[in-house]
Structure formats: structure tokens, C-alpha cells
N, C-alpha and C positions, 0 to 999 in steps of 0.2 A: 711104146711105153708099157711098163709092167704094172698091172693092176695092184692097188694097195688095199688093205682091209677096208671093207665097206664099199667096195666097188669104185674107189677113187684112185685113178692112176696118177703116178708121179710124173710131173713134167720134167724135161731135161734141165738140170740145173748144175752149176759148178760144184765140184766135190766139196769145196771149202764151206759152202752153205748147206748143201743137202746132207753132208755128213754130220751136221750138228743135230739133225732130227733123230731123237731116240725112237725106238719102235713104239713106245707108249704114246709119245707126243704125235707121231705120224698117224697112229690109229685114231687118236682123239681129234686131230685136225680134220680127218676125213669123216668122222662120225657126227661132228657138230652140225646142227641144222642152221640154215641162214638166220633164223630168228634168234639163235644163241650167239651170234657173232656181233662184234668182235669178242674175243675171249682170251684171257690169260690162262695158259696151261703150264702148270708147274710139275716137273718130274721129281718127286721127293726121293725116289730111289737113286736117281743120278746125283741129287744133292748130298745124300748120305754117303754115297761112294766117294764123292769128291772130298767132302769134309773129313772122312776117315783117312784118306790119303794125305791130306794136309796135316792132320794130327800125327800120323806116323812119321812124317818128315821132320817134325819138331822135336827137340830134346825134351825129356821129361821135365827139366828144370824151367822150361819156358811156358808161361801160361798163355792161353788163347781166349780172348774175349771177342765176341761178335758185335760189331757196330750195328745196332738195330736200325739205325737210320737208313741203311742200304735197302732193307726190305723187312718191315715189321709184321708181315702176315703171321698170325698165330701158328699156322701149320709149318711155316718156315722155321720159326723159333723153336717149336717142339722137335722138328727133325734135327736141328743143330745141337740141341741140349746135350746129348751124350758125348759130343766131341769138343765141347767148349767148357771153359772154367767159369764163364760168366758172360754177361751182356753189358755193353756200353750204351747208355742212353744219354740224350742231349737236350731234354726238355721235361717239364713237369708232365706233359701229355704222354711222352714216350715212357716215362717212369711208371705212370699209372697203367698204361697199356701193357708193358712188358711184365710188370708184376702180376697182372691178372692172367696173362697168357702163359707165363712160366714161373709160377709161384715157387719161392724157395731158392731160385738160382741166383748166385751173387750178382750184384749190380755195381757199376761205376757210373757216376753222374758227371758228364762233361759238358762243354759248350760255353761260349761267351754270353754275357748278358743275363746271367741267372738272376731271377727276381728273389726278393725275400720270401715270398710265398713258396717258390719252387725249392729253395734251400730248406725251408721249414718242413716241407713235405718230404724231402729226401731224408732229413734227420728223423722225422717221425716214422718213416717207412723202414728204417733200419738199413739204409743203403750202406754197403760196406766201405765204399771209397767215393770220395768227391774230388774231382780235378778242378782246382781253383785257377782262374784265368788272370787274376790281378790282385794287387795288394788290397784294393777296395773290397774285392770279393772275400779275401781272407778275413779282413776286419769284420765284415758283415756276418760271415759264417761263425766267427768267434763269438760275436754278441748273441746270435741266435742259439748257438750251442750252449752258452752259459745260461740262457733263460730256460733251457729244458734239461739242464744237467741232472736234476733230481728225479727224472723219469726212470732211471735205471736202465736206459738203453745201452747197448754195447758201444764202445768207442768207435768213432769213424776215422778211418785212415785218410789223410789229406795229401794228395799229390799236387804239386805245383806245375801248371803248364808253362814250360820254359821255351823261349825262342833260342835254342842252343846254336851257337855259332858253328858253322861247318865250312869246309874249304870252299873257296870261290869256284863256282861252276858246277858244284855237285848237284844243285837243284835245277840247273838250267834246262834239263830235259824233261821236267815234270809237266804233267797235264794241268795241275792245279797247285799253286804254291802258297803256303800259309806262313812260312818263316823266311827270315833273311830280308824282310822288307816291312814297311809300315803296314800293320794289319790289326784287327781286333783280337787276335789270338795270342794268348800267353804273355809272359813277362821276361825281363832280362835276368841274367844270372845274378846280378847285383840285387835286384828286387826280390829274387827267390831267396837269397840269403837273409834279407830283412824279414821276409814272410816266415822263414823257418825260425828265426829268433822270436817272432811274435807267437808262433804256434807252440814253442817250447816254454813259454812263460806261464805264470799262474792263472792268467785270464782266459785260458782256453780249455776248460774242463770238457772231457768227452771227445777231444780231437787229438789225433796222433800224427805228428809230422812224419810222412812216410817216404818221400822222395820226389821224383819229377816225372812229368808226362810230357811227351813231345810228339807232335804230328806235323812235320815241317812241309810235306808235299805229298801229292798223290800221282799215281801213274809211273812209278819208278821200277826199274828192273832190279833183280836180286842183288847184283854186285853194288849198285848205287845205294840201295836200302841198307845193305850191310855197312857201308861207309857212314851213313847217317846213324845207324844203330851204335857203331863204335863211338861216335862223337857224343851221343846221348848217354850211353853207359859210362863213359869217362867223366862227363859232367856230373852225373848222378853219384858216382863213387866219390868224386872230390867233395861235393856238397855233403854227402853222408859222413865222410871222415871229419870235415871241418866242424859239422854241427852235431857229431856223435849220435847219428840216427840209429835206432835199433831196427833191425830187419828192413833195411832200405829197399826200395823198389824203383824200377825204371820202366816206364811204358815207352817203347821205342817206335811206336806208331803203327799205322796201317799203310795204305797207299800203294799196295802191290799192283803192278801194271796189269790192266785188262785191255788188250788190243782189239778193238772192234774191226779194224782193217785187216787183221790176220786172225780170224776167229778160231782157227785150228790150233793156235799156239797158246800156251798157258805159262803163267809165272813159274819160275824155277824154284819150287818149294824145297826140293831136295838140297840144292845148293845153298839156299837161304837158311834152311834148318841146320846144315852143317856149320855154316858161318856163325849162327847164333850159339851153337854148341861151343865153338872155340871162344866166343865172347863170354859165355857163362863161366868157362874155366879161367879166363883172365880175371874176372871179377867174381870170385866164389861167394862173397857175402852179399851179392846183389841179386834180387829177384827180378827177372826179366819178363816182360809181358808184351804181346802184340795185340792189335785191335783191328783186324781186317773186316771189311764189309763187302764191297763189290766183288772182290776176288773169290769170295766164298759162294755167293748166290747168283752172280750174273748168268752163269751157264745153265742154271736149272729152270729158267723161265722162258716161255715163248709167247708171243702175241699173235694170235690167229685171227685173220679177217678175210673178207671176200672182196673181189673186184666189183665195183658198181658200174664203171664206165671206162672205156679206153678211147683215147682221142689222139690225133696227130697235131702237134703244136710246134711251129718253127722247125720242122724237119725231125722232130723227136716224138717218140711214143710216150704218152703219159697215161698212167692208170690211176683212177680215183677209187679208193677203198673205203669201206665203212671204218669209222673211227679216225685216228690220226694222232698228231702229237699232243692232243689234249688227253689222250690215253697213254701214249708212249712218248714221254718228253725227252728221253735220252738223246736221240740223234740231233734234235734242235738245240738242246742244252750244251752238248759237247761238240757240235759241228761236224758230225760224221754221218756216214751212211750205215744204217742198221743192217747187219747181215740178214739176208732173206732167202728163202726157198719157196718154190711154188708147187702146189699140188693141183692138178687139173680136175675139173668137175665136168663130166660129159653131159649131164642133164641140163637143159636150159629151161624149157617149160613155159616160155613167153611167146606171144604171137609176133612180137617185133624182132627185127634182125639183131643178132648178137655181135656187138663190136669186138674187134680183135686187133692186136698189135701187128704191124706189118714188118717191123724190124726185129733184130735179135735182142736188143736191150731196151728196158723200159724204166722210166722214172715213176716211182710210186708215191702218190700224194694222198693226203687225207681230205676230210670234208669241211675243214675250216675255211673261213673267208680271209685267208692270208697266204701270200706266196711262201711264207716260212713253214707252212705245214707240209713238209717233205720228209718222208721216212727213209727213202733210199733212192739213189740215182744209179742209172746204168745197171739195173738188175738183169742178169741173163735170163730172159723169159721169152723166147721166140714163140709167137702165136698166142701170147697171153690173152685171155678172153674175159669179158664180163661173166661173173659167176664162178670163176676160178678162185682158189684159196691162195693167199700169200701168208707165209708163216715167218715171222721175224724172230730170229734167235737172239740169245744173250740179253734177254729182257727180264732177268731175275733180280736186277738191282737198279735203284734210282730210276724207276720206270713209272708205274702207276702212282706210286706214293709221292712223286715230285711233279706230277702233271697238273696243268691248269684245267682241271676236270669240269668246271662249270661254264667254261667259255662256249657260247652258242647253245648250251643246254642240250647237247646230244645225250642219248642214253649212256649210262656207264657200261663198261665191259663186264662180261661174265668171268667166272673163275672156276677152274677145274684143277684138282690135285690128283695126279696119277702115280 
């Protein structure tokens, strides 16, 4: 094995996992002391490089908002700011957090079940766009806006979240479907027309009917997302013509596929951008926008921990590591194995024997008192020992921020930005 920085040699791992470790992350994984583990390590240089490539792939006419729910770390938001046109937030808490972390960057407020207090806060904060989820929400927003119309705030553009009909089967391969079925998300095209008539009336001062927002599914490849985008843009153009909207907009969604089973592959941004360019030329009066989250930040984060114990159970090797799914919820939430690599630590320093795996593959579990606390199965880690490091890749989105962090009251992870 070849020694790594800090005297930590890399164990033999599959190229698809080991190749995800950037030099900065590998060095950080070796340099962290046991008392500093588990630790999230974010490679901001890798994030900026990826975000820049995404921005280059998109036509100038297409706006890019980052869905902050994927990872709202202030350092992540700051790194993405030069490559984005704004941030999408989905609660009053996210609104307050993102405004403080990235002051002055445009915001769009989305999400079902907005409360009157949240809508009032959005209006008072000068949010540029609000995505309304229902007729009730539009009526509530109109009343709140009318009550504050004398404050002199700039008008807020209102986009209606619409469950745009798409061809049967288009969404069948999605990892998470929000449209084409009963759900709390959005309204029908008929309800959207009624909402636009309401917004165009005299009772909605300070609100501008701007178009539609649609996020029908997640985990789709570029050709499928382009089919969705064509349906959304067509519906938006039709509504804009019928209701004579000035400067209409269409948010065609996020949901770009991130394949944890094939960590070396990435969404086809070049093909997607070219398709959006064709779509923009088809609807020259329509402003297009996308709102990716996971596909921007998943690849910049790693969860680094150490092996506490290795045991044999029913013919398989199981390693127990510090932390677990209460820190890294993604594999349990999505039902996958988190891509992992191993760096071996030669120093042991304890008087008791050092347990080690006897086979070539190991299941990696956390410290929680539940059999669901499994981070990855069949990790190629021959000879894995207590004290070795396991580094989980693709942990930059929907990881720490969606985890049930207080269960069993284990210490929180650390954070490093390299």
C-alpha cells in the first residue's frame, strides 16, 4: 500500500469509490485525530469547479437557482453564489438563514403549507418571487400583500406551482415523484387559471402574476427532464398568452439524477443545457429557470469516520463505526449503499487485540440501537481493522441536514472546509 499524507496508507479499494477522494479530502481524512471523528469534509474547490461547469453548460437565457434545502451550510452557499442567479428556500427558517448567509442574493420562496407568518416574513424581507402552491395560498398572499401595500416594497412576482400533465410513463423512472398523483404539491391548470385571474385583479396590490413553477419528480436523466421541461414550458406559454402575462416565467424544476450506485457517473449537463437552449428558442418570450440542489452539492461532501469494532455475524463481516445514519441519513432515507473508501491506520496503541475482517467485503454499520443503521453493504475492504478510517463519498446533499441527529444523543460530527 502506498503511504498517504500524514503517514496514513490507502487500503485497496475499488476505483469507483477511491477515485472520488480528492487530494484535499484524502489528506484531511488522514490528518483528523480520533477525537475529531466523525467529521464532514467539504471540498469547496471541487464544488466551485463543478458549479462552474454546470453554469457553462447552460444557455445564458436560462437562470440557475440553488435549492438551499439540499445543503444550507453558509460556506456552501457562499461558494455557489458566483455561479447562481439566486437561491430557492422552502420555509421561514430557511429564508432567515439564507438571507443572513448570502445577503442581497435573489430568493424564491417555495414549499407547501406556508403559514401566514412565513408569507408575511417573505413579503417583509423583499423576497423577489413566491411560488404559490394552492388557491388558498394565493388568496392568503393577496390579503397579506394588500395589508402591507403602503410600505413601498418592490412588487413580488408570484409563480403558481402547477401539476403539469406529462405523457404517461415519463415519471415512472423517478426516485421521488411529486406530480401526476395525489400529493400536497401544486394545483391543476384549471386552478392556475383561476389564480391568475385573481392576481390580475384590483385586490392584489404589490403582486405580479409571473408564470408557473413545476417540480414533478427527482432522480431523472437529462432526456427525461427535457421532456418534462417541454411540457412545463408549453403550459406556461399557453397560460401566459391566455392571461396576457408580461415577462412570463417558467421554473422547469430540479430533480437531476444523482446515482449513488454508480458514483463515477454524473448528470449530462451538456446535453441538458443544449436541450434547454432549443426550448428557449421555441419560446422566446418565456424566461426559463432551473432549481437543482442535490446534483450541485452531493459530490463535494465526504463523511469521515473510524472503525470501532469488526465482528463476524452469520458468515459476514460487520464493522461498527463512530456515528451512523443519525449523522448521514441519506442511505437509510433512499435505501442505497453510500459509496465508501477506506484509508488504513497502522497505529493501534491499545493493549487489547485489534479486531479485523477475515473476508474481502464488509458491511458498515453505525452506533445506533436499530438494525436500520447501515451505511453501506459489501464494501470492498479486505483486512479492515478497528482504528481504520472509512470515508463515505457523495455526502454533500441531504445528509447532515436531514438526519435525526438527537437520537441516542451521540456527539454531533465535526466540519472541515478545504
